[in-house]
Phi, psi and omega in degrees: 000133179299154182295324182295332177290317182295318180294323181293320180276001174258233185285342184299317186297312179294325178293321174294317179300317182294325180291316179298317184295311181296321179294322176293318179295323177295318178296318177292318177302324174292321178291329186300319182269010183264123177287158176304333180292327181263344181299308178216091179306325177296312179297318179299317179294323178295321176291313187289322190259342183241302185287313185296314173303324178296311179291329176295320178298320178289326179298319180296320177297320178292333179304313180292323181297311178294330176293320180292322178298319179296317180295318178297321177297320183291321181288325181280350181277099184284344182282336181233139176277153176285122181249169180296325179299319181296317183294313180300316181300316180296318180289327176295317178296319181289328175291318178298320179299316179294319175301314180297320179302318182293331185241011186300310185296318180296322182293317179297317177297324179293313179301318181291326176293319177298316179300317179294323179293322177297325179291323178299331176276333184271312192273078181246358181272138179285150178300133180282142177280132177277353180292142178269125185292321186261110174275109180222194180297318182300313183292321177296321177293323179295313177299320180297322184274319193236018184302303183296318178300319180297319175297315181295320178298317179297320180294310185296311183299316180297319180295314184295321180289321176296321176297320181297309184292319183292317183295336181299320181296320182293319180295321180295315177302321178291319179297324178296317180295325183281347186301314180293340176285327183276326184300321179298336181293347183297331185254011185271358184116173182304323186282313185284334181293350178293333180295319177293318181293327179291319177294318180298316178297318182295319180294316179297322178301309181286331177296309184264006172300327183293331177293317176295323177297315178301316178297317181298317181291318180297316178296317180295324178297320179295323181292320177298318178297315184274332183087159177264126185299340181292326184256074179223133179277163177218154178080184183294320180291318179297321178295333180284343182237030180305324182299328179296314184290321179298314178296323179293320173304308181301317183294311183292322180294322179298318181290315180297318181298317177296316178297322182293314179300317178296331183268002185297318184300311179293325179296311179297322180297322180280316183290325182252006183055045180261000000 
């Protein structure tokens, strides 16, 4: 058997997987603490100077429209009389909506900066190395049986995690553009104001999703360092194949970590009712 084949099914495959994984984790780690303003300055400027002013102009027009809708609903409701409280509530809402309109972009940018700063405080753990320290019969057997699979898992998991983090920025840019469309519904009545609350929940979810991703990755790195107790050998035979369990720990933790990162958005939505 050629030497390159032996090396590939030996330590080379796990070394290649580790290189791919660490490069992806370094890239993701850099993205985690990056605010949308710094992620793509060109895209941010396009949103701030072109798309947002366009949507803001439409949103201000919609503000008057939804105010008229609220008044017409109150007048046409024959079961309830128009009271002073209803009038005061309507005017309070339109004043609040105008104040929010004036500071909406600044508020969104502030929230995104807070999320990025929180990641910097949370994500302090260095990326765990997938390399197996102890080269024994077990690790050699693992490389022989699962070397190619390990490389493929590293590539797929790295891509999925990069896709999750990368797509968040695109969603945030889109939510910023949609903000002026959602805000006028706040004064349209009990039914229409749900649109604004739905946008607000979605924005907060995507803004602070990156913090939960950073927490998930930090915990997963600790698990890779310590190993999963389920995959541990015992006795004389177990000690002879410790490398197999170490490699299996790294493989499963890499898969579980990717699945957890992909599920952060739905977990936050359920846990915090967002």
